[in-house]
N, CA, C and O of each residue as an XYZ file, in Angstrom:
732
protein
N      95.087    107.821     92.853
C      95.941    107.186     91.865
C      96.829    108.195     91.143
O      97.742    107.806     90.414
N      96.577    109.451     91.333
C      97.310    110.475     90.601
C      98.819    110.319     90.794
O      99.309    110.194     91.916
N      99.545    110.330     89.668
C     100.987    110.286     89.717
C     101.597    108.916     89.929
O     102.820    108.804     90.005
N     100.800    107.879     90.027
C     101.346    106.550     90.305
C     101.706    105.765     89.056
O     102.395    104.750     89.154
N     101.268    106.197     87.905
C     101.492    105.432     86.688
C     102.330    106.220     85.698
O     102.141    107.422     85.511
N     103.255    105.520     85.073
C     103.986    106.093     83.949
C     103.301    105.559     82.695
O     103.324    104.356     82.435
N     102.703    106.437     81.934
C     101.956    106.018     80.749
C     102.900    105.695     79.607
O     104.015    106.216     79.570
N     102.482    104.847     78.671
C     101.190    104.163     78.607
C     101.135    102.942     79.533
O     102.156    102.366     79.910
N      99.891    102.575     79.883
C      99.635    101.386     80.690
C      98.538    100.568     80.019
O      97.790    101.063     79.176
N      98.466     99.302     80.419
C      97.370     98.444     79.984
C      96.491     98.141     81.180
O      96.984     97.908     82.284
N      95.198     98.145     80.958
C      94.222     97.829     81.991
C      93.563     96.522     81.587
O      93.073     96.383     80.466
N      93.555     95.545     82.526
C      93.029     94.216     82.205
C      92.121     93.716     83.315
O      92.445     93.855     84.494
N      90.978     93.130     82.944
C      90.234     92.376     83.952
C      91.091     91.171     84.338
O      91.690     90.538     83.468
N      91.158     90.851     85.610
C      92.048     89.786     86.066
C      91.683     88.414     85.514
O      92.570     87.615     85.215
N      90.404     88.133     85.374
C      89.985     86.771     85.032
C      89.232     86.635     83.718
O      88.617     85.596     83.478
N      89.259     87.631     82.877
C      88.568     87.521     81.590
C      89.505     86.885     80.568
O      90.721     86.872     80.760
N      88.947     86.364     79.496
C      89.751     85.741     78.456
C      89.634     86.468     77.139
O      88.812     87.370     76.983
N      90.464     86.067     76.189
C      90.440     86.592     74.820
C      90.633     88.100     74.750
O      90.188     88.740     73.797
N      91.281     88.662     75.735
C      91.549     90.107     75.807
C      90.282     90.941     75.915
O      90.298     92.132     75.604
N      89.189     90.334     76.349
C      87.957     91.104     76.562
C      88.177     92.084     77.702
O      88.693     91.721     78.759
N      87.784     93.316     77.478
C      87.897     94.339     78.507
C      89.280     94.926     78.679
O      89.495     95.729     79.588
N      90.235     94.546     77.825
C      91.597     95.077     77.919
C      91.671     96.376     77.122
O      91.146     96.469     76.012
N      92.322     97.365     77.698
C      92.503     98.621     76.976
C      93.869     99.217     77.297
O      94.514     98.858     78.282
N      94.276    100.121     76.450
C      95.545    100.830     76.615
C      95.218    102.272     76.970
O      94.312    102.873     76.393
N      95.962    102.823     77.923
C      95.736    104.210     78.328
C      97.030    105.003     78.203
O      98.088    104.580     78.668
N      96.918    106.159     77.565
C      98.054    107.066     77.426
C      97.952    108.261     78.369
O      98.861    109.088     78.437
N      96.820    108.346     79.107
C      96.622    109.459     80.035
C      95.561    109.069     81.073
O      94.963    107.997     80.990
N      95.341    109.951     82.044
C      94.412    109.657     83.140
C      92.980    109.425     82.639
O      92.295    108.524     83.126
N      92.534    110.212     81.692
C      91.170    110.067     81.169
C      90.977    108.676     80.550
O      89.964    108.023     80.797
N      91.938    108.231     79.755
C      91.860    106.895     79.155
C      91.990    105.806     80.219
O      91.374    104.747     80.100
N      92.790    106.062     81.259
C      92.905    105.112     82.367
C      91.554    104.926     83.047
O      91.136    103.796     83.301
N      90.876    106.022     83.338
C      89.567    105.935     83.997
C      88.563    105.203     83.115
O      87.785    104.389     83.611
N      88.571    105.479     81.821
C      87.671    104.774     80.896
C      88.018    103.289     80.849
O      87.124    102.443     80.814
N      89.307    102.970     80.849
C      89.746    101.576     80.845
C      89.345    100.840     82.107
O      88.948     99.676     82.051
N      89.448    101.512     83.247
C      89.026    100.901     84.514
C      87.531    100.610     84.502
O      87.091     99.563     84.976
N      86.754    101.539     83.959
C      85.305    101.334     83.861
C      84.999    100.139     82.969
O      84.157     99.308     83.310
N      85.678    100.050     81.829
C      85.464     98.921     80.908
C      85.878     97.604     81.555
O      85.138     96.623     81.484
N      87.035     97.569     82.176
C      87.521     96.335     82.810
C      86.585     95.885     83.925
O      86.385     94.687     84.125
N      86.010     96.845     84.655
C      85.096     96.514     85.754
C      83.819     95.841     85.262
O      83.123     95.194     86.045
N      83.505     95.982     83.996
C      82.343     95.285     83.416
C      82.619     93.796     83.258
O      81.687     93.015     83.067
N      83.878     93.393     83.333
C      84.267     92.007     83.087
C      84.764     91.283     84.331
O      84.778     90.052     84.361
N      85.170     92.020     85.353
C      85.726     91.390     86.556
C      85.789     92.423     87.673
O      85.904     93.621     87.415
N      85.714     91.955     88.909
C      85.851     92.879     90.037
C      87.320     93.143     90.365
O      87.638     94.113     91.054
N      88.219     92.282     89.873
C      89.657     92.481     90.052
C      90.234     93.016     88.749
O      89.965     92.489     87.669
N      91.022     94.061     88.869
C      91.568     94.720     87.680
C      93.079     94.885     87.844
O      93.567     95.236     88.918
N      93.799     94.627     86.767
C      95.248     94.814     86.741
C      95.579     96.050     85.917
O      94.969     96.290     84.875
N      96.542     96.829     86.382
C      97.085     97.939     85.602
C      98.572     97.650     85.467
O      99.291     97.545     86.462
N      99.024     97.524     84.225
C     100.403     97.110     83.963
C     101.110     98.119     83.074
O     100.515     98.693     82.163
N     102.393     98.324     83.356
C     103.180     99.186     82.482
C     103.303     98.536     81.110
O     103.290     97.311     80.993
N     103.420     99.340     80.099
C     103.603     98.822     78.749
C     105.049     98.363     78.580
O     105.985     99.103     78.884
N     105.219     97.153     78.100
C     106.542     96.613     77.796
C     106.701     96.667     76.280
O     105.867     96.135     75.547
N     107.751     97.296     75.816
C     108.013     97.352     74.383
C     108.826     96.118     74.022
O     109.942     95.928     74.505
N     108.253     95.291     73.173
C     108.937     94.077     72.762
C     108.028     93.195     71.932
O     106.863     93.516     71.697
N     108.574     92.097     71.500
C     107.811     91.136     70.706
C     106.968     90.290     71.650
O     107.441     89.866     72.705
N     105.719     90.047     71.267
C     104.809     89.265     72.104
C     104.896     87.799     71.685
O     104.591     87.446     70.546
N     105.319     86.951     72.626
C     105.508     85.535     72.331
C     104.788     84.680     73.370
O     104.473     85.139     74.468
N     104.536     83.420     72.992
C     103.782     82.511     73.847
C     104.398     81.123     73.810
O     105.061     80.748     72.843
N     104.170     80.363     74.880
C     104.640     78.985     74.961
C     103.544     78.147     75.606
O     102.999     78.528     76.642
N     103.223     77.021     75.006
C     102.220     76.107     75.553
C     102.901     75.126     76.499
O     104.008     74.660     76.229
N     102.237     74.817     77.605
C     102.755     73.818     78.538
C     101.676     72.782     78.808
O     100.480     73.045     78.685
N     102.142     71.595     79.180
C     101.240     70.471     79.433
C     101.853     69.588     80.507
O     103.068     69.390     80.535
N     101.026     69.062     81.383
C     101.511     68.120     82.394
C     101.079     68.525     83.773
O      99.965     69.005     83.981
N     101.981     68.324     84.724
C     101.689     68.649     86.113
C     101.365     67.409     86.922
O     101.263     66.307     86.383
N     101.207     67.601     88.207
C     100.999     66.458     89.088
C     102.253     65.611     89.113
O     103.357     66.126     89.297
N     102.084     64.312     88.927
C     103.247     63.413     88.934
C     103.940     63.355     87.577
O     105.011     62.759     87.455
N     103.343     63.966     86.557
C     103.936     63.950     85.218
C     104.850     65.154     84.997
O     104.615     66.242     85.522
N     105.881     64.930     84.215
C     106.801     66.000     83.834
C     106.043     67.073     83.054
O     105.149     66.764     82.267
N     106.405     68.322     83.280
C     105.813     69.422     82.524
C     106.565     69.538     81.208
O     107.792     69.642     81.180
N     105.804     69.519     80.116
C     106.386     69.636     78.779
C     106.070     71.029     78.240
O     104.964     71.538     78.418
N     107.045     71.631     77.586
C     106.854     72.943     76.976
C     106.995     72.809     75.468
O     107.904     72.142     74.975
N     106.094     73.444     74.748
C     106.147     73.443     73.283
C     107.267     74.362     72.820
O     108.077     74.839     73.614
N     107.290     74.593     71.531
C     108.145     75.641     71.001
C     107.496     76.986     71.292
O     106.514     77.063     72.029
N     108.042     78.027     70.718
C     107.560     79.385     70.960
C     106.778     79.863     69.746
O     107.113     79.536     68.607
N     105.738     80.638     70.002
C     104.974     81.275     68.938
C     104.987     82.780     69.139
O     105.104     83.264     70.264
N     104.868     83.510     68.052
C     104.869     84.971     68.131
C     103.563     85.531     67.598
O     103.012     85.040     66.613
N     103.080     86.564     68.266
C     101.884     87.290     67.855
C     102.323     88.494     67.028
O     103.134     89.303     67.480
N     101.792     88.608     65.832
C     102.054     89.771     64.980
C     100.731     90.512     64.834
O      99.999     90.317     63.863
N     100.436     91.359     65.805
C      99.150     92.062     65.851
C      99.098     93.145     64.785
O     100.060     93.886     64.581
N      97.967     93.222     64.115
C      97.775     94.249     63.096
C      97.282     95.556     63.716
O      97.239     96.589     63.049
N      96.912     95.503     64.990
C      96.421     96.689     65.691
C      97.494     97.193     66.655
O      98.596     96.649     66.717
N      97.155     98.230     67.396
C      98.068     98.814     68.379
C      98.509     97.772     69.408
O      99.653     97.782     69.864
N      97.589     96.873     69.767
C      97.914     95.726     70.612
C      96.940     94.606     70.281
O      95.961     94.822     69.566
N      97.198     93.426     70.792
C      96.447     92.221     70.415
C      95.178     92.116     71.254
O      95.090     91.292     72.165
N      94.196     92.960     70.937
C      92.934     92.957     71.666
C      91.958     91.970     71.030
O      92.314     91.264     70.087
N      90.746     91.920     71.537
C      89.746     90.962     71.063
C      89.525     91.088     69.555
O      89.514     90.085     68.841
N      89.352     92.311     69.075
C      89.111     92.509     67.640
C      90.304     92.061     66.800
O      90.122     91.439     65.753
N      91.521     92.368     67.246
C      92.718     91.955     66.504
C      92.833     90.434     66.462
O      93.298     89.871     65.471
N      92.409     89.768     67.543
C      92.490     88.301     67.597
C      91.483     87.633     66.667
O      91.814     86.689     65.949
N      90.252     88.136     66.690
C      89.173     87.403     66.037
C      88.622     88.033     64.761
O      87.972     87.346     63.973
N      88.867     89.330     64.540
C      88.238     89.980     63.394
C      89.204     90.638     62.417
O      88.788     91.036     61.329
N      90.461     90.762     62.767
C      91.416     91.436     61.892
C      92.277     90.390     61.186
O      93.174     89.798     61.787
N      91.994     90.177     59.918
C      92.698     89.146     59.144
C      94.184     89.459     58.973
O      94.957     88.579     58.593
N      94.586     90.683     59.244
C      95.994     91.045     59.105
C      96.829     90.630     60.317
O      98.056     90.589     60.234
N      96.177     90.321     61.444
C      96.918     89.802     62.599
C      97.366     88.389     62.273
O      96.612     87.607     61.693
N      98.584     88.067     62.644
C      99.152     86.753     62.317
C      99.787     86.138     63.556
O     100.144     86.830     64.509
N      99.915     84.825     63.510
C     100.684     84.102     64.515
C     101.726     83.273     63.780
O     101.460     82.731     62.707
N     102.906     83.179     64.363
C     104.014     82.466     63.747
C     104.576     81.490     64.769
O     104.845     81.866     65.910
N     104.753     80.233     64.360
C     105.397     79.279     65.255
C     106.894     79.263     64.966
O     107.323     79.431     63.825
N     107.667     79.061     66.005
C     109.133     79.013     65.939
C     109.746     80.238     65.253
O     110.501     80.094     64.291
N     109.425     81.444     65.742
C     110.011     82.646     65.139
C     111.504     82.736     65.439
O     112.005     82.118     66.378
N     112.189     83.508     64.633
C     113.615     83.776     64.859
C     113.718     84.746     66.038
O     113.245     85.880     65.960
N     114.338     84.294     67.126
C     114.502     85.129     68.316
C     115.991     85.291     68.621
O     116.796     84.443     68.236
N     116.363     86.370     69.310
C     117.781     86.594     69.591
C     118.360     85.571     70.576
O     117.691     85.144     71.518
N     119.605     85.195     70.336
C     120.337     84.329     71.264
C     119.578     83.084     71.667
O     119.021     82.376     70.828
N     119.564     82.829     72.973
C     118.875     81.645     73.490
C     117.509     81.995     74.082
O     117.030     81.311     74.987
N     116.882     83.063     73.571
C     115.591     83.519     74.101
C     114.531     82.423     74.045
O     113.763     82.272     74.994
N     114.469     81.656     72.962
C     113.443     80.611     72.841
C     113.596     79.568     73.949
O     112.601     79.151     74.543
N     114.810     79.149     74.229
C     115.025     78.159     75.291
C     114.736     78.754     76.667
O     114.192     78.067     77.532
N     115.089     80.012     76.881
C     114.755     80.687     78.148
C     113.244     80.719     78.347
O     112.751     80.496     79.453
N     112.514     80.998     77.273
C     111.052     81.060     77.340
C     110.486     79.694     77.689
O     109.611     79.592     78.548
N     110.964     78.652     77.044
C     110.478     77.290     77.316
C     110.735     76.903     78.776
O     109.845     76.378     79.445
N     111.935     77.159     79.262
C     112.264     76.821     80.658
C     111.418     77.643     81.630
O     110.892     77.111     82.608
N     111.293     78.938     81.356
C     110.510     79.811     82.236
C     109.037     79.416     82.232
O     108.393     79.433     83.281
N     108.498     79.062     81.069
C     107.088     78.662     80.986
C     106.828     77.440     81.860
O     105.844     77.405     82.599
N     107.698     76.442     81.783
C     107.539     75.238     82.609
C     107.673     75.583     84.090
O     106.902     75.085     84.910
N     108.635     76.424     84.440
C     108.844     76.801     85.845
C     107.655     77.585     86.397
O     107.249     77.369     87.539
N     107.098     78.483     85.605
C     105.941     79.275     86.039
C     104.730     78.367     86.229
O     103.995     78.509     87.206
N     104.522     77.446     85.311
C     103.414     76.486     85.412
C     103.533     75.677     86.704
O     102.543     75.473     87.407
N     104.739     75.222     87.011
C     104.965     74.470     88.261
C     104.735     75.367     89.477
O     104.153     74.930     90.470
N     105.189     76.614     89.403
C     105.078     77.538     90.538
C     103.631     77.812     90.928
O     103.335     78.029     92.103
N     102.727     77.802     89.947
C     101.307     78.024     90.255
C     100.566     76.705     90.458
O      99.339     76.676     90.545
N     101.334     75.608     90.534
C     100.772     74.268     90.707
C      99.804     73.940     89.569
O      98.721     73.394     89.785
N     100.229     74.291     88.349
C      99.408     74.039     87.172
C      99.188     72.558     86.937
O     100.004     71.718     87.316
N      98.070     72.262     86.306
C      97.746     70.876     85.984
C      96.996     70.855     84.661
O      96.038     71.604     84.472
N      97.423     70.015     83.766
C      96.762     69.911     82.462
C      97.433     70.807     81.448
O      98.514     70.492     80.949
N      96.801     71.919     81.143
C      97.328     72.789     80.097
C      97.325     74.243     80.529
O      96.511     74.656     81.354
N      98.219     74.992     79.980
C      98.269     76.448     80.128
C      99.087     77.008     78.977
O      99.845     76.298     78.316
N      98.910     78.294     78.760
C      99.752     79.019     77.817
C     100.413     80.132     78.617
O      99.748     80.848     79.367
N     101.713     80.274     78.457
C     102.452     81.281     79.208
C     102.968     82.317     78.210
O     103.625     81.979     77.225
N     102.660     83.575     78.483
C     102.960     84.665     77.556
C     104.117     85.524     78.074
O     104.251     85.767     79.273
N     104.933     85.966     77.142
C     106.124     86.748     77.458
C     106.281     87.877     76.448
O     105.600     87.918     75.423
N     107.194     88.789     76.764
C     107.695     89.762     75.808
C     109.185     89.502     75.649
O     109.861     89.123     76.607
N     109.693     89.703     74.449
C     111.135     89.661     74.216
C     111.534     91.068     73.786
O     111.139     91.550     72.725
N     112.328     91.714     74.642
C     112.780     93.075     74.350
C     113.851     93.046     73.261
O     114.414     91.998     72.945
N     114.110     94.203     72.708
C     115.079     94.325     71.611
C     116.455     93.770     71.986
O     117.155     93.216     71.138
N     116.841     93.921     73.260
C     118.152     93.435     73.706
C     118.158     91.939     74.029
O     119.172     91.401     74.473
N     117.009     91.264     73.802
C     116.916     89.825     74.050
C     116.390     89.457     75.419
O     116.169     88.279     75.697
N     116.180     90.456     76.297
C     115.641     90.166     77.628
C     114.229     89.590     77.498
O     113.405     90.101     76.740
N     113.967     88.520     78.248
C     112.653     87.874     78.258
C     111.902     88.355     79.495
O     112.416     88.261     80.610
N     110.673     88.876     79.301
C     109.860     89.407     80.392
C     108.547     88.628     80.447
O     107.813     88.569     79.461
N     108.253     88.030     81.606
C     106.991     87.308     81.800
C     105.829     88.288     81.738
O     105.887     89.361     82.339
N     104.771     87.923     81.012
C     103.571     88.746     80.923
C     102.449     88.142     81.751
O     101.981     88.766     82.703
N     102.005     86.925     81.402
C     100.891     86.308     82.125
C     100.810     84.831     81.807
O     101.389     84.351     80.833
N     100.073     84.114     82.656
C      99.766     82.711     82.393
C      98.270     82.613     82.161
O      97.472     83.210     82.883
N      97.906     81.857     81.150
C      96.504     81.643     80.806
C      96.211     80.170     81.066
O      96.649     79.301     80.313
N      95.473     79.897     82.130
C      95.223     78.512     82.537
C      94.090     77.851     81.762
O      93.829     76.662     81.945
N      93.422     78.601     80.908
C      92.410     78.015     80.024
C      92.554     78.647     78.649
O      91.709     79.435     78.225
N      93.645     78.291     77.949
C      93.906     78.913     76.648
C      92.892     78.482     75.593
O      92.236     77.449     75.720
N      92.785     79.293     74.562
C      91.887     78.966     73.460
C      92.266     77.654     72.789
O      93.421     77.230     72.808
N      91.269     77.034     72.201
C      91.475     75.751     71.517
C      90.731     75.760     70.185
O      90.240     74.729     69.725
N      90.658     76.945     69.573
C      89.956     77.081     68.301
C      90.935     76.870     67.145
O      92.118     76.602     67.355
N      90.425     76.996     65.938
C      91.262     76.832     64.743
C      92.351     77.902     64.653
O      93.371     77.690     63.997
N      92.144     79.054     65.308
C      93.139     80.128     65.245
C      93.912     80.289     66.555
O      94.683     81.237     66.706
N      93.712     79.379     67.492
C      94.356     79.495     68.805
C      95.804     79.024     68.771
O      96.139     78.032     68.123
N      96.647     79.752     69.477
C      98.074     79.449     69.500
C      98.374     78.131     70.211
O      99.271     77.403     69.787
N      97.642     77.804     71.288
C      97.968     76.599     72.062
C      98.050     75.354     71.174
O      99.098     74.708     71.153
N      96.992     74.986     70.438
C      97.118     73.791     69.596
C      98.116     73.964     68.452
O      98.753     72.996     68.037
N      98.259     75.193     67.936
C      99.230     75.428     66.856
C     100.653     75.123     67.308
O     101.441     74.541     66.562
N     100.972     75.521     68.533
C     102.327     75.292     69.045
C     102.632     73.808     69.172
O     103.751     73.380     68.889
N     101.651     73.019     69.594
C     101.873     71.571     69.689
C     101.903     70.937     68.305
O     102.681     70.016     68.056
N     101.057     71.430     67.407
C     101.062     70.894     66.044
C     102.427     71.103     65.385
O     102.896     70.248     64.634
N     103.056     72.233     65.667
C     104.393     72.498     65.128
C     105.422     71.504     65.666
O     106.505     71.358     65.099
N     105.083     70.830     66.751
C     105.948     69.804     67.348
C     105.478     68.393     66.992
O     105.962     67.411     67.555
N     104.526     68.299     66.048
C     104.077     66.993     65.577
C     102.945     66.377     66.381
O     102.632     65.200     66.200
N     102.325     67.150     67.269
C     101.197     66.649     68.062
C      99.938     67.354     67.575
O      99.721     68.530     67.864
N      99.108     66.619     66.829
C      97.883     67.182     66.277
C      96.823     67.397     67.340
O      96.952     66.926     68.471
N      95.775     68.112     66.964
C      94.709     68.459     67.904
C      94.047     67.221     68.508
O      93.779     67.185     69.709
N      93.784     66.209     67.682
C      93.132     64.996     68.182
C      94.012     64.300     69.219
O      93.527     63.887     70.272
N      95.295     64.170     68.922
C      96.224     63.552     69.873
C      96.327     64.388     71.149
O      96.401     63.839     72.248
N      96.332     65.692     71.005
C      96.415     66.584     72.156
C      95.191     66.426     73.061
O      95.323     66.381     74.284
N      94.016     66.344     72.467
C      92.794     66.128     73.258
C      92.872     64.789     73.985
O      92.523     64.704     75.162
N      93.328     63.742     73.295
C      93.494     62.430     73.944
C      94.458     62.524     75.124
O      94.195     61.964     76.189
N      95.568     63.228     74.939
C      96.553     63.387     76.019
C      95.938     64.106     77.220
O      96.164     63.717     78.366
N      95.161     65.153     76.951
C      94.520     65.902     78.031
C      93.516     65.036     78.784
O      93.453     65.074     80.013
N      92.734     64.260     78.046
C      91.759     63.372     78.691
C      92.457     62.328     79.555
O      92.065     62.098     80.699
N      93.484     61.702     79.010
C      94.233     60.694     79.773
C      94.852     61.308     81.021
O      94.817     60.712     82.098
N      95.409     62.482     80.875
C      96.044     63.168     81.999
C      95.015     63.468     83.094
O      95.276     63.250     84.277
N      93.854     63.965     82.690
C      92.794     64.264     83.650
C      92.277     63.021     84.348
O      92.015     63.047     85.551
N      92.128     61.927     83.602
C      91.649     60.677     84.203
C      92.643     60.135     85.223
O      92.241     59.598     86.255
N      93.940     60.272     84.944
C      94.974     59.807     85.886
C      94.897     60.570     87.204
O      95.159     60.016     88.271
N      94.541     61.825     87.117
C      94.501     62.663     88.319
C      93.505     62.136     89.336
O      93.733     62.234     90.542
N      92.420     61.586     88.864
C      91.361     61.148     89.775
C      91.222     59.639     89.847
O      90.232     59.131     90.373
N      92.209     58.913     89.320
C      92.161     57.443     89.344
C      92.544     56.906     90.709
O      92.559     55.692     90.913
């Protein structure tokens, strides 16, 4: 692996959630430690270049014969170096904002891209699609989370609530959608 990475990089278990096992590496020693940590959570590991930009998310719903709907955009304001497990669940200074001010038409690009990515992976039901918005307004796809959080602090239900769809209604929609799939 020597010489293949331009630091810093992020190391992620491919299938873990809530940023468990994710670490940032600024050198080979930290990369090796990150790989060891990620391997505790999954046999597949991703190593990604660091993208400098604002971390934003979009919730999607639908699939199958139903139109894919995209929520508005939410932004992660991490109080730590990056939005890891501790920053998500234990750092009260980390914040999430719905409908942040973004440059140009970035919010609409994110919504369209989130729906297109969900369709491309043949998504069904719900997912959250994460992006970065660079300083120049460029939107960069980060990842799709096919089982997003649904807690009181989770972005997925917050994004729909900002669009007037409460958690109870959202659960009803998901149940109805799932029942239609197997009817």
